[in-house]
C-alpha positions as CSV (number, residue, x, y, z in Angstrom):
1,X,-67.4,-31.7,20.3
2,X,-68.1,-31.0,16.5
3,X,-65.2,-28.6,16.2
4,X,-62.5,-31.1,17.3
5,X,-64.1,-33.5,14.5
6,X,-63.8,-30.9,11.8
7,X,-60.2,-30.2,12.8
8,X,-58.6,-32.5,10.3
9,X,-60.7,-31.1,7.5
10,X,-59.0,-27.8,8.3
11,X,-55.6,-29.0,7.3
12,X,-56.7,-30.2,4.0
13,X,-55.6,-26.7,2.6
14,X,-52.0,-28.1,2.7
15,X,-52.8,-31.1,0.6
16,X,-51.2,-31.0,-2.6
17,X,-53.8,-31.4,-5.7
18,X,-52.9,-32.2,-9.2
19,X,-53.0,-29.1,-11.5
20,X,-54.1,-29.5,-15.2
21,X,-52.8,-27.3,-18.0
22,X,-55.3,-25.3,-20.0
23,X,-55.4,-25.9,-23.6
24,X,-53.1,-23.2,-25.6
25,X,-53.8,-21.4,-28.6
26,X,-53.1,-23.4,-31.8
27,X,-50.0,-22.5,-33.5
28,X,-50.1,-20.4,-36.7
29,X,-48.8,-21.9,-39.9
30,X,-46.2,-20.1,-41.5
31,X,-45.5,-17.5,-38.9
32,X,-41.8,-17.5,-39.3
33,X,-39.6,-14.4,-39.5
34,X,-42.5,-11.9,-40.7
35,X,-44.1,-12.3,-37.1
36,X,-40.8,-11.8,-35.6
37,X,-40.0,-8.9,-37.5
38,X,-43.6,-7.4,-36.6
39,X,-42.9,-7.9,-33.0
40,X,-39.7,-5.9,-33.2
41,X,-41.0,-3.1,-35.6
42,X,-41.9,-0.7,-32.7
43,X,-38.5,-1.0,-31.1
44,X,-36.7,-0.5,-34.4
45,X,-38.9,2.6,-35.0
46,X,-38.1,4.1,-31.7
47,X,-34.3,3.6,-32.2
48,X,-34.5,5.1,-35.7
49,X,-36.4,8.2,-34.3
50,X,-33.8,8.6,-31.4
51,X,-31.0,8.4,-34.1
52,X,-32.3,11.0,-36.3
53,X,-33.5,13.4,-33.5
54,X,-30.6,13.1,-31.0
55,X,-27.5,11.5,-32.3
56,X,-27.2,13.1,-35.8
57,X,-27.7,16.6,-34.9
58,X,-25.1,16.2,-31.8
59,X,-22.7,14.5,-34.2
60,X,-23.0,17.6,-36.7
61,X,-22.6,20.1,-33.8
62,X,-19.5,18.2,-32.8
63,X,-17.9,18.2,-36.3
64,X,-18.6,21.9,-36.6
65,X,-17.1,22.7,-33.1
66,X,-13.9,20.7,-34.0
67,X,-13.7,22.4,-37.4
68,X,-14.0,26.0,-35.6
69,X,-11.3,25.2,-33.1
70,X,-9.0,23.9,-35.9
71,X,-9.5,27.2,-37.8
72,X,-8.5,29.6,-35.0
73,X,-5.3,31.3,-35.1
74,X,-3.4,33.9,-33.0
75,X,-5.2,37.1,-32.8
76,X,-8.9,35.7,-32.9
77,X,-11.1,36.7,-30.1
78,X,-12.9,33.8,-28.3
79,X,-15.4,33.0,-25.6
80,X,-14.7,30.2,-23.4
81,X,-17.3,27.8,-21.9
82,X,-16.9,29.7,-18.6
83,X,-17.9,32.8,-20.5
84,X,-14.4,34.3,-20.3
85,X,-13.8,36.6,-23.5
86,X,-10.1,36.9,-24.7
87,X,-7.7,37.2,-27.7
88,X,-5.6,34.1,-28.6
89,X,-1.8,34.9,-28.1
90,X,-0.4,31.3,-28.5
91,X,-1.3,28.0,-29.8
92,X,0.2,24.7,-28.5
93,X,-0.7,21.0,-29.1
94,X,-3.9,21.0,-26.9
95,X,-3.7,24.4,-25.2
96,X,-4.4,28.1,-26.1
97,X,-2.8,31.0,-24.3
98,X,-5.5,33.5,-24.1
99,X,-5.1,37.4,-23.0
100,X,-8.2,38.3,-21.1
101,X,-6.9,41.6,-20.0
102,X,-3.6,43.8,-20.5
103,X,-0.8,41.5,-19.4
104,X,-3.0,38.9,-18.1
105,X,-2.9,35.6,-19.8
106,X,-4.3,32.3,-19.0
107,X,-4.0,29.0,-20.7
108,X,-7.0,26.9,-21.6
109,X,-7.7,23.6,-23.3
110,X,-8.8,23.8,-26.9
111,X,-12.0,21.9,-26.1
112,X,-13.1,24.7,-23.6
113,X,-13.5,27.3,-26.4
114,X,-17.2,27.7,-26.9
115,X,-17.3,30.2,-29.9
116,X,-15.3,32.6,-32.0
117,X,-16.5,36.0,-31.4
118,X,-16.0,39.1,-33.6
119,X,-13.6,41.6,-32.8
120,X,-14.7,44.9,-31.0
């Protein structure tokens, strides 16, 4: 009957026992904003590197592409982003009319021009 006498002791695992907090590290005197800045320094460095390596070059390419599109005129040969070569025969506000073969003209948006090519 020893098993039955130990049965109440098994339920002691559910008993709430007091917990004591461990002593924390003493606070540094004069930590202030310098410590906070040092904690954020790696994040600031990553953002700066990302800006220099990704965002600036993309802005430069976008600016050059916009400038190239604005300089196009009737008679220029272009290549579209889809790989179609043609000669500009008309210019509207946001659309180019491009002749891709004799008497075959298509309309494309100005943003779909990939490059200006040399006449052959």
